[in-house]
C-alpha positions, -999 to +999 in steps of 0.1 A: +000+000+000+011+035-008+011+058+023+009+096+023+029+094+056+043+066+076+036+069+113+073+071+120+075+102+097+045+118+113+056+113+149+091+127+141+078+157+122+052+166+149+073+157+179+043+137+191+038+109+215+023+077+201-002+057+221-016+023+212-008-001+184+001+020+155-006+013+118+023+014+094+011+046+079-019+067+067-035+073+033-047+108+040-055+136+065-089+148+076-102+174+100-139+165+093-152+135+112-182+133+087-161+128+056-130+110+068-121+079+048-109+046+062-071+047+066-069+084+071-056+103+102-080+126+120-066+159+133-089+171+161-084+208+155-101+232+179-116+260+159-135+292+167-169+274+166-162+236+171-137+214+187-127+184+167-121+164+199-158+164+205-163+145+173-135+119+178-159+090+182-176+098+149-142+099+132-133+065+147-167+050+136-160+063+100-126+046+098-099+069+112-067+049+114-051+072+139-061+103+159-039+134+165-051+149+197-042+175+224-025+163+255-050+183+276-079+164+259-065+129+265-085+122+297-118+128+279-108+104+251-097+076+273-124+052+262-114+053+225-093+024+214-080+039+182-042+047+181-034+083+189-005+107+184-006+130+214+007+166+209+006+199+228-015+216+201-031+199+171-031+229+148+006+235+156+013+199+150-004+201+116+018+231+108+049+210+116+038+182+094+032+208+066+068+220+069+079+185+067+058+180+035+074+211+020+109+200+030+106+166+013+088+179-019+105+183-052+074+198-068+072+232-085+053+252-060+029+280-071+011+304-046-019+325-056-033+355-038-054+385-048-086+402-040-106+383-066-100+351-086-078+331-063-099+299-063-107+301-100-071+305-109-061+276-086-086+254-104-073+266-138-038+257-128-050+223-117-064+218-152-036+232-173-007+216-154-023+181-152-012+170-186+024+177-176+025+159-142+008+151-109-009+182-095-016+187-059-041+215-049-067+220-022-101+205-028-118+237-018-109+273-008-085+263+019-066+295+021-063+305+057-044+296+089-056+260+089-064+255+052-029+262+040-011+239+064-037+212+058-032+214+020+005+213+024+005+184+048-017+165+023+008+170-006+023+136-016+060+134-021+053+123-057+037+156-067+051+174-098+033+206-091+018+221-059-008+249-061-017+269-030-043+296-025-034+321+002-060+345+015-062+372+042-086+395+060-060+415+078-024+427+074+002+402+084-018+370+077-002+361+044+034+363+056+035+332+079+015+312+053+037+319+023+068+313+044+054+279+051+046+272+014+078+288+000+067+290-036+089+291-067+062+313-084+038+337-068+007+352-085-013+382-075-045+381-095-057+416-088-061+443-061-096+455-053-115+469-023-122+435-005-122+434+033-118+472+031-134+475+066-101+460+080-079+485+061-076+522+059-072+522+021-068+500-010-031+508-008-030+489+025-047+459+008-020+460-019+007+460+009-010+430+025-011+411-008+025+420-015+034+400+016+034+370-007+068+381-020+083+375+015+081+338+011+092+334-025+123+313-029+155+329-040+155+330-078+117+327-078+092+344-101+064+369-096+034+370-120+013+402-118-018+416-134-007+443-158-042+457-162-045+465-125-038+500-114-015+486-087+008+468-112+037+492-109+033+495-072+035+457-068+063+455-092+083+479-070+073+458-040+086+427-057+119+444-066+123+456-030+118+420-019+148+410-040+128+394-068+145+397-102+121+377-124+088+396-127+063+388-154+028+401-163-005+390-178-036+408-190-049+429-219-022+455-216-001+457-247+031+452-226+017+421-209+038+391-217+009+367-215-017+389-233-054+386-238-055+401-273-092+394-281-122+381-262-154+366-276-177+359-247-205+334-249-233+325-225-215+294-212-180+296-226-155+320-242-131+320-271-100+341-266-069+349-286-038+348-263-004+361-273+024+342-257+060+346-268+048+365-298+026+336-310-012+339-310-032+309-297-069+305-301-082+293-268-116+279-259-124+284-222-152+262-209-165+288-184-179+322-193-167+357-183-140+381-192-126+378-157-122+341-162-104+348-195-080+372-177-071+346-151-066+321-178-038+343-191-021+339-157-026+302-158-010+299-193+018+322-181+026+296-154+026+269-180+051+289-201+073+299-171+075+263-158+081+248-192+050+227-191+031+215-222+014+246-237-007+229-263-021+204-238-028+232-214-048+251-240-068+220-247-074+215-210-090+250-207-118+238-230-128+214-202-128+240-175-161+243-156-170+268-129-168+256-093-195+255-066-203+290-054-181+306-080-202+305-112-213+269-112-244+265-134-275+243-129-303+237-154-335+232-134-368+218-145-399+239-138-435+234-150-429+263-174-396+251-188-359+252-180-345+276-154-308+285-154-292+290-120-258+306-117-243+299-083-220+328-072-230+324-036-195+318-020-184+354-015-186+389-029-168+422-031-173+451-056-150+437-082-164+402-082-200+416-081-193+434-114-178+403-129-208+382-120-232+409-133-214+408-166-217+370-167-255+373-161-257+399-189-241+374-213-265+346-203-294+338-226-329+334-211-353+310-228-384+324-244-399+352-223-375+344-194-359+371-173-324+379-162-326+381-124-298+393-101-302+380-065-277+399-045-268+401-008-245+423+013-208+426+006-193+425+040-162+441+056-163+473+034-162+497+064-173+533+060-176+530+022-201+502+024-232+522+015-214+540-013-200+507-028-233+490-026-251+519-043-225+519-070-236+485-082-265+503-099-242+514-127-231+479-138-267+465-134-282+492-155-254+490-181-260+452-183-297+458-188-307+438-157-343+447-150-350+423-121-330+427-089-338+408-057-319+419-026-314+408+010-294+424+038-291+457+055-263+470+033-282+462+001-308+488+011-285+514-003-286+497-038-324+495-035-326+532-030-302+539-059-320+518-086-345+537-107-382+527-111-375+511-144-359+482-125-381+458-106-365+457-072-375+433-043-357+437-009-359+416+022-339+421+055-330+384+057-317+357+035-344+333+046-372+356+035-355+361+001-350+324-003-387+317+003-396+345-022-373+332-049-384+296-046-420+306-057-413+335-080-387+322-105-401+308-136-391+286-166-369+305-190-353+327-163-316+330-158-310+336-121-276+347-106-271+345-069-242+363-052-233+377-018-207+376+009-204+342+026-217+356+059-251+362+043-256+325+038-269+327+002-262+290-002-297+287+014-311+303-017-293+279-039-305+250-018-341+263-018-341+264-056-324+230-060-349+215-036-379+228-054-368+224-090-350+191-100-317+195-118-313+179-152-292+147-149-262+163-166-259+194-144-237+195-113-252+184-080-245+201-047-219+184-025 
């Protein structure tokens, strides 16, 4: 059997104390007792809301081969017969194992940050690099203080490429994570006013994103968005960090990986990309100019790492949007097909505009409507009302005539939209979910987007529960 880690390696890396009859090794790592697979190790992490130690018995019942637990919790776990590795702090132990994974790896390591597009770019990199070798990347948006070490600890020694998404809400959060990942190549997708409530200005957001340069290996490469107003600022930051190799992507004429032309469709796009002076026609299996822009970054990585470009271009044709970030469902109603665009994972002003553009490009059936279902964008601070009201511009420019809203901050957009737009507003997500479930109709295209804290996944769930998806559309996890 092939092990992700032998027990001997784990104990040594985490400086843990083994208890019980240990297996030879583990096949994977889990922090979720509900989804753990037989043969995996369960790390009983104590988070802000739940303590993994409280779910240890469920993990055992589901096949955990070994438990990693806190010394202080051991008396409460005495009845469990599963082998354990006892440590002072489980999260810190996971971090130590992550460092060991990075030390043993011979993979090309790529780190991605930015205000918008991190997860999409990570998934693109998974697609375009796969023809050239084994790719390891997080299964979801694991980009924080536990997600990054978890993804790193899960990286097999055999990986050819490792792709890591690194996020932040405050200054100083990226530095320890990127110094753990130690990438050969760092990407900043864009700088935009996300989490602005935690910063005095967008300049401070740019500074926080530029922390990714602090962990870049000597001789490493930075890949920056040439279209973003902060390109030159970030380029200087990279130079100041001692980075010599700086490359760019975007529509700008000086971008090395350039989006020369864009032909956007309802469910895919065709672009003409200029790389090393050669123009490539590229079909991208997901719609939106923002997707095409991030595809230039992905193709830039392929070129910079010497991977197979033609195979990468072919792979982009198979790209599909991920859950909560543009995933589409075709739903059956009594009046015909309904198209649901799930953008419910998160939102900021830049990603809202991109999602509105995707809705504008989508084609309703018959007399169907384009409906924007929008919720609050959180953490925007004093500018929140202004930034919410400003969404009226892209909505009107896109010709969106039906806007359904929820959340206190979205009241500002309600007041800004003219009478020519049919606007519905509710204070809570639950009220809007109930309204949407009975007021959508066959032929409609419905786009759902908000910050994660609004819980707009409930609206997606309400629509999927009421209207059965076609057999060939993605099902919720």
